[in-house]
NULOKOL-475265 format. One record per residue (C-alpha): x, y, z. Coordinates in Angstrom, 3 decimals, always signed. Layout:
<kebas>
@east = X, north = Y, up = Z .
...
</kebas>
This chain:
<kebas>
@east = +0.073, north = -0.009, up = +0.067 .
@east = +1.499, north = +3.413, up = -1.065 .
@east = +0.871, north = +6.179, up = +1.216 .
@east = +0.149, north = +9.750, up = -0.247 .
@east = +2.812, north = +12.482, up = +0.513 .
@east = +0.357, north = +14.085, up = +3.015 .
@east = -0.170, north = +10.503, up = +4.827 .
@east = +3.705, north = +10.007, up = +4.959 .
@east = +3.987, north = +13.506, up = +6.587 .
@east = +1.436, north = +12.787, up = +9.206 .
@east = +3.065, north = +9.575, up = +9.951 .
@east = +6.671, north = +11.028, up = +10.046 .
@east = +5.444, north = +13.914, up = +12.591 .
@east = +3.746, north = +11.050, up = +14.793 .
@east = +7.229, north = +9.240, up = +14.818 .
@east = +8.930, north = +12.550, up = +15.598 .
@east = +6.473, north = +13.441, up = +18.319 .
@east = +7.031, north = +9.917, up = +19.925 .
@east = +10.831, north = +10.130, up = +20.032 .
@east = +10.515, north = +13.415, up = +21.586 .
@east = +8.268, north = +12.299, up = +24.244 .
@east = +10.373, north = +9.266, up = +25.022 .
@east = +13.342, north = +11.661, up = +25.307 .
@east = +11.540, north = +13.774, up = +27.658 .
@east = +10.605, north = +10.828, up = +30.006 .
@east = +14.127, north = +9.414, up = +29.969 .
@east = +16.269, north = +12.213, up = +30.189 .
@east = +16.182, north = +14.956, up = +32.450 .
@east = +16.550, north = +18.618, up = +31.661 .
@east = +19.341, north = +18.562, up = +34.134 .
@east = +21.211, north = +16.362, up = +36.142 .
@east = +22.643, north = +16.307, up = +39.913 .
@east = +26.092, north = +17.757, up = +40.132 .
@east = +28.782, north = +15.179, up = +39.158 .
@east = +32.553, north = +15.242, up = +40.061 .
@east = +34.478, north = +16.554, up = +37.176 .
@east = +36.693, north = +13.602, up = +37.426 .
@east = +33.781, north = +11.411, up = +36.131 .
@east = +33.372, north = +13.397, up = +32.622 .
@east = +34.876, north = +10.714, up = +30.536 .
@east = +32.921, north = +7.714, up = +32.133 .
@east = +29.784, north = +10.118, up = +31.979 .
@east = +30.328, north = +10.453, up = +28.356 .
@east = +30.478, north = +6.620, up = +27.992 .
@east = +34.136, north = +6.954, up = +26.624 .
@east = +36.497, north = +4.258, up = +26.420 .
@east = +38.862, north = +3.820, up = +29.513 .
@east = +41.720, north = +6.298, up = +29.649 .
@east = +44.309, north = +4.178, up = +28.522 .
@east = +42.377, north = +3.401, up = +25.285 .
@east = +41.860, north = +7.290, up = +24.800 .
@east = +45.606, north = +7.944, up = +25.349 .
@east = +46.411, north = +5.545, up = +22.455 .
@east = +45.404, north = +8.217, up = +20.110 .
@east = +45.800, north = +11.972, up = +19.473 .
@east = +42.130, north = +12.895, up = +19.706 .
@east = +41.531, north = +10.881, up = +22.823 .
@east = +44.785, north = +12.304, up = +24.271 .
@east = +43.821, north = +15.723, up = +23.741 .
@east = +40.332, north = +14.992, up = +25.278 .
@east = +41.712, north = +13.778, up = +28.496 .
@east = +44.603, north = +16.588, up = +28.667 .
@east = +41.005, north = +18.964, up = +28.424 .
@east = +39.339, north = +17.074, up = +31.128 .
@east = +42.431, north = +17.380, up = +33.473 .
@east = +42.420, north = +20.940, up = +32.780 .
@east = +38.747, north = +21.531, up = +33.745 .
@east = +39.482, north = +19.496, up = +36.911 .
@east = +41.873, north = +22.262, up = +37.749 .
@east = +39.338, north = +25.019, up = +37.117 .
@east = +35.930, north = +23.344, up = +38.361 .
@east = +35.144, north = +20.791, up = +41.023 .
@east = +31.760, north = +19.413, up = +39.442 .
@east = +29.442, north = +19.722, up = +36.346 .
@east = +25.739, north = +19.056, up = +35.423 .
@east = +24.899, north = +17.123, up = +32.266 .
@east = +22.316, north = +19.001, up = +30.378 .
@east = +19.595, north = +17.534, up = +27.931 .
@east = +20.905, north = +17.779, up = +24.485 .
@east = +18.307, north = +19.724, up = +22.755 .
@east = +17.566, north = +22.899, up = +20.942 .
@east = +17.404, north = +24.863, up = +24.126 .
@east = +20.761, north = +23.114, up = +25.966 .
@east = +22.893, north = +25.952, up = +25.727 .
@east = +20.462, north = +28.742, up = +26.907 .
@east = +19.080, north = +26.227, up = +29.686 .
@east = +22.812, north = +25.565, up = +30.740 .
@east = +23.617, north = +29.336, up = +30.902 .
@east = +20.864, north = +30.211, up = +32.609 .
@east = +20.993, north = +27.367, up = +35.370 .
@east = +24.535, north = +28.240, up = +36.057 .
@east = +23.931, north = +32.057, up = +36.360 .
@east = +20.886, north = +31.344, up = +38.650 .
@east = +23.314, north = +28.912, up = +40.735 .
@east = +25.724, north = +31.343, up = +40.948 .
@east = +23.495, north = +34.170, up = +41.962 .
@east = +21.736, north = +32.263, up = +44.675 .
@east = +25.059, north = +30.757, up = +46.081 .
@east = +25.922, north = +34.637, up = +47.184 .
@east = +24.973, north = +35.200, up = +50.567 .
@east = +23.661, north = +38.653, up = +49.826 .
@east = +19.996, north = +39.043, up = +50.253 .
@east = +20.185, north = +42.066, up = +48.025 .
@east = +21.042, north = +39.991, up = +44.964 .
@east = +18.299, north = +37.481, up = +45.922 .
@east = +15.485, north = +39.996, up = +46.381 .
@east = +16.697, north = +41.777, up = +43.040 .
@east = +16.569, north = +38.259, up = +41.184 .
@east = +13.393, north = +37.420, up = +42.626 .
@east = +11.900, north = +40.725, up = +41.943 .
@east = +12.735, north = +40.658, up = +38.384 .
@east = +11.613, north = +37.126, up = +37.658 .
@east = +8.340, north = +37.925, up = +39.392 .
@east = +7.805, north = +41.159, up = +37.553 .
@east = +8.908, north = +39.376, up = +34.403 .
@east = +6.482, north = +36.423, up = +34.909 .
@east = +3.743, north = +38.974, up = +35.723 .
@east = +4.212, north = +41.082, up = +32.468 .
@east = +4.340, north = +37.672, up = +30.163 .
@east = +0.936, north = +36.375, up = +31.876 .
@east = -0.831, north = +39.779, up = +31.096 .
@east = -3.435, north = +39.081, up = +28.480 .
@east = -4.111, north = +41.662, up = +25.574 .
@east = -7.203, north = +40.027, up = +24.616 .
@east = -9.963, north = +42.559, up = +25.298 .
@east = -12.855, north = +40.642, up = +24.172 .
@east = -13.273, north = +38.844, up = +27.711 .
</kebas>
């Protein structure tokens, strides 16, 4: 049985939506903090000895060791079209909230509240 182009489009869209739903249910938006030393194993890479046997693997491990000198942990972020923004904003919020200044917390909370209020304001005058 041959499908029309429209039927094939509907079938393809349903498959894409099913895959997206499966990803949403199996992959969290962000993870808990992981030690930076666990980065290679978190990415399901071969053991360090195997990585050291090729130039790209050696460069990657050098990068992991450098990151370990700068950071203590990382969070995995679901890789989707918004992952960069999610990672950036999550990190920014964590840094702001870790500060012990209530002035910064009040300012951020106030900004978020006012933004939330303004985005929920309806411009529909028919009701």
